[in-house]
C-alpha positions, 0 to 999 in steps of 0.5 A: 367916512366909510373907508379906513385909511392906511397911515392916517389919523382916523380922528383927523380924517373927520374934519380933514378928509383925504384929498381925492384923486380922479385922474392921471396924465403922465407924471401928474395926478389930478384932484377932484377939484381939477388941480394937477400936481406932479408927483415927484415920489411916484406916488408910493415910490412905485408908479415908475411909468406914470399914471396913465401908461397906455401900453400897460393898459393894452397888455392888461386888457389883452391878457384879461381877454385870453385868461383873466385869472388862474392859480399856481397851486397844486401842479397848475400855473398860467403859462404867462407866469412861467414866462415872467419867472424866466425873464426875471431869473435872466435878469436878477443877479445871482437868483435861481427861482421866484415866488409870486405874490401880490404886495411888498409886505407879502413878499417880506412875510414869505422871505421870513417864512423861507428863512425858517424853512431853510434852517429847518431843512438844514437841521438847525431849528433854532436859527430863526431870528432875523436882524433888521435896522433902525428906521427900516421899512419892510411892510405892514403885515405881521413879521414884516411890520416887526421887521420895520424899524419905525415904531408907529408901525408897532404901536397897539399891534402886539407884533412878534418883536421878539423874533427881530434883532435891531441894529444901527442904521447907516445914516452917516450924516446923523449917526457918525461920530465926530471926525469919523470917516464913512469907511470908519463908520461902516466898520463901526456898524459892522462891528456892532452887528458882530457884537450883536449876533455874538451876544444873541448866539449865532445859532438863533440868528437866521437872516439879516434883512436890509434895503440896499438904500433905505427909502421910508427911513429918510432916503439913506444911502449907504456910506462907503464900505458899508455893504462889504463890511456887513456881508463879511459879518454875515458870512462869518456867522452863516446868517442869510442876507435878504435884500429888500429891493421893493423900492430900489429894484428895476432901476431906481438907484441907476442899475437894474437892481440896487444890489448891482449898484452896491455889490451886494450878493443876497440869498434872497430878494424881495421885489414889488412896486416897479415890477408892474409899475404898480398898475397891478398888485404883484410882488416876488421873492427870488431866491438863490440856488443854495436857498432853493435846494434846501426849500425843495429838499424839505418840501419834497420830504413833506410832500408839498411847499405849504405856502401860497396866496390866491392871487400869486402869479396872477396872469394879468399881473404877469402880462403887465410885468412882462410889458414893463420889462419890455419897456424898461429894456427899450428905455436902456434903463440904467443909462436913462435913469442915469441921465435923468438922475444927474439932471435931478442932482444938477437941479438940486446942487445949488440947495447945498449951501441954502440956509437950513439945508444939511445935505442933498444926496441922490442915487440914480432917480432916488434923491433927498434933501435933508433939512436941520429940523423936521419943521422946516422940511414940513414947511418946504414940502407943504409950500411945494404942494401949494406950487403943484409938486408932491415930495414925500415928507419924512421927518427932516427929509423930503424924498424925491423918486419921480417916474421914469417917464419924466421929461427934461422939463418935468425934472426942471419943474420938480427941482425949481419948485424945490428951490422956490419952496426952500427959498420961500421959507427965508431961513436966516443964516 
């Protein structure tokens, strides 16, 4: 086959080529053989308004008729990109400026560069290493893949792993000690972080990056007190906090941003995916006033901010993002996601006592069923696919993050198929 496929075994592709998809309709996609599936993970956690959003198509066409492309380099910018920046800053918690790119990986690369720039501006040039967590996913660039805590993103690529420090994931179910409460587990993770920074020398540690709720690492929701404890440690050592909201941002956990769900006060936020409902490639890095002031001072001294990408702030993407914001506001996004999230939780609740199921969890429209083995999770996921619903198989977890345009009937079908697929395995007690 002519294409190199991401996160796919190229040897296996020669005998089992990927399923080809030819059209979408609401929450469903249709393959080349005409079979329809509900994609219960919004493709890659991102198709928040489904696979044929007419309003976004019109917004795209309208903008292409006005200004199909322009850049934001060297004192020029599309008007619509400035309009989007203002809308985002009015919505984002504690942020003052945004920098546009085209993908989530690119946003993390930019945030990582901003860490270095910030500490150089502060005349603390050794403060460059970034702490990430086991099981984290932050992208597949150079630094973004190094920050990702999944070894299959590292193998064979010679990434700058020496620029990364790794600390434990907040997975209470799998990693807690016997008898340890969620609050005590969170305190232990904070003590481990504190010891890591101390051992490394705080003057070499510039930032900590974390998904408010972890996605590709297994839909890991933070336990009681986790983010408060982590933020106390970061403040103690003067370490910047980057909230990776690429999956969680724009409503997924039940608030506009997961930083609001979990009371996180970051210095930077990375955004993508649901920013444009993924019908146009666009991302953003938002920075606090503290970070921007340092960037502004050093860039002013240097005569320019020497960073940017050709398609950053693309006018078509900006127009789509503005229309997405309009739609989200019309939905009353937190209330809408909260209601549908409760339907998901109700539909999965009876699985809590099912044989082989360890946990059922959700935050807004981000949910997971965790099984006692990877094999069981894969068998359930494959059975669900045969029944016409895609879940994301992540080791022992089946992830659920459907589009916001789901009807109540769609949610019932998604959760019913999950229950039937579990029952079909007939796991003995």
